C-alpha positions in Angstrom: -13.7 9.1 12.9 -10.8 7.4 13.9 -8.5 5.9 11.4 -8.9 2.6 12.3 -12.5 2.7 12.1 -12.1 4.1 8.0 -9.9 1.3 7.5 -12.2 -1.5 9.0 -14.9 -3.5 7.7 -15.9 -4.4 3.7 -14.3 -7.0 1.5 -11.2 -8.3 3.5 -9.4 -8.8 0.2 -10.3 -5.1 -0.8 -8.2 -2.0 0.0 -11.4 -0.4 1.3 -10.6 3.3 2.0 -7.1 3.1 2.3 -6.5 5.8 -0.6 -8.5 8.2 1.4 -6.7 7.5 4.8 -3.4 8.2 2.6 -4.7 11.4 1.1 -5.7 12.9 4.7 -2.6 11.6 6.4 -0.7 13.5 3.4 -2.8 16.7 3.9 -1.9 16.4 7.8 1.2 15.0 8.9 0.2 15.0 12.4 -2.1 11.9 11.6 0.6 9.7 10.6 1.1 8.7 14.6 -2.6 7.4 14.5 -2.3 5.4 11.4 0.8 3.9 12.2 -0.7 2.6 15.6 -3.4 0.9 13.6 -0.9 -1.7 12.7 -1.1 -3.2 16.3 -5.0 -3.4 15.9 -6.7 -6.7 16.8 -8.1 -6.4 13.3 -6.0 -8.4 10.5 -7.9 -6.1 7.7 -6.9 -3.0 9.8 -3.2 -4.1 9.8 -2.9 -4.8 6.4 -4.9 -1.5 5.4 -2.6 0.4 7.7 0.5 -1.3 6.4 -0.3 -0.3 3.1 -1.2 3.1 3.4 2.0 3.6 5.3 3.8 2.2 2.4 2.3 4.6 0.2 2.9 7.7 2.5 6.2 6.6 2.9 6.9 7.0 -1.0 6.1 10.5 -0.9 7.5 11.4 2.6 9.9 9.0 3.7 11.4 11.5 5.9 8.4 11.5 8.1 9.3 8.1 9.1 12.7 9.0 10.8 10.8 9.2 14.1 9.3 5.7 13.7 12.7 3.7 12.8 13.2 2.1 16.1 9.7 0.7 15.8 10.1 -0.3 12.3 13.2 -2.1 13.3 11.9 -3.5 16.7 8.3 -3.9 17.0 7.0 -4.3 13.4 9.2 -7.5 12.3 6.7 -9.2 15.6 4.0 -8.9 13.6 3.9 -12.0 11.8 1.1 -10.9 9.2 2.5 -11.4 5.5 0.5 -8.1 4.2 2.6 -6.2 6.9 5.9 -7.6 6.1 5.9 -7.0 2.5 4.7 -3.4 3.3 7.7 -3.3 5.6 9.9 -4.7 3.2 8.9 -1.8 0.9 9.1 0.8 3.6 12.6 -0.1 4.7 13.5 0.6 1.2 12.3 4.2 1.3 14.0 5.2 4.6 17.1 6.6 5.5 19.1 4.5 7.7 22.3 4.4 9.5 24.9 1.7 9.1 23.7 0.0 12.4 19.9 0.2 11.2 21.0 -0.9 7.8 22.6 -4.2 9.4 19.3 -4.7 11.2 17.0 -3.9 8.5 18.9 -6.7 6.5 18.7 -9.1 9.2 14.8 -8.4 9.3 14.6 -9.1 5.7 16.7 -12.0 5.6 14.7 -13.5 8.4 11.3 -12.9 6.7 12.8 -14.8 3.3 13.6 -17.9 5.8 10.3 -17.9 8.0 7.3 -16.1 5.9 5.9 -18.6 3.3 4.5 -15.6 1.1 5.0 -15.2 -2.4 4.6 -11.4 -2.1 6.9 -11.1 1.3 9.5 -13.1 -0.9 9.0 -11.0 -3.9 9.3 -7.5 -2.0 12.1 -8.4 0.1 14.3 -9.7 -3.0 13.6 -6.3 -4.6 14.3 -4.4 -1.4 17.3 -6.4 -1.1 18.4 -5.9 -4.7 18.0 -2.5 -4.2 19.9 -2.2 -1.1 22.7 -4.2 -2.7 22.8 -1.7 -5.8 23.8 1.0 -3.1 26.4 -1.3 -1.4 24.1 -1.9 1.6 23.6 -5.4 1.3 26.7 -7.7 -0.2 26.0 -8.2 -3.6 27.8 -11.8 -3.2 25.0 -12.5 -0.4 22.6 -11.7 -2.9 23.1 -13.5 -5.3 23.6 -17.0 -3.0 20.0 -15.9 -2.1 18.5 -15.1 -5.4 20.1 -18.9 -6.5 17.4 -20.5 -3.9 14.6 -18.8 -5.7 15.7 -19.1 -9.3 13.2 -22.2 -9.7 10.7 -20.8 -7.4 7.1 -22.4 -8.0 5.7 -19.0 -8.1 6.2 -17.4 -11.7 6.8 -13.8 -10.1 9.6 -14.9 -8.1 11.3 -16.9 -10.7 10.8 -14.0 -12.9 12.1 -11.5 -10.3 14.9 -13.6 -9.6 15.9 -14.5 -13.4 16.4 -10.5 -14.0 18.0 -10.0 -10.5 20.9 -12.5 -11.1 21.3 -11.3 -14.6 21.9 -8.0 -13.6 24.1 -9.0 -10.6 25.8 -11.4 -12.2 27.4 -8.9 -15.1 28.1 -6.7 -12.0 30.6 -9.6 -10.6 
């Protein structure tokens, strides 16, 4: 059965059989390409579940995504679905990037903060930018300026994460 069919249907708020797909791909890397192509499905649920599965696989096998870096940086950001973008933020935090690719990833993440009105995208993007800043892949000073914009956010999870990160990075200054 095609991966897209396994990921389709059911409650759109659930992950359906995503974990089954994750285990299948982890057992057989050659299935990763078929899963990756599901990001361009016409079905929003399939795209959401595919991005979730890809992020989970990337946590275990980030090196498998080396062949997809170009598409992660050029094609996936064009998918303006919040669930795809929040998983992209997580994936970009896992894959090894060259200096040039890192700059592109930083730009993508900053653009998502500026254009996506989704609290999960914001939360996970801030988390990834902070991770980059800890390893000098994103300017700490710029991160502090971004964080200050979110310290009084209406979403408690964003305000809470921002406070913790401001405390952490203020101490580094």
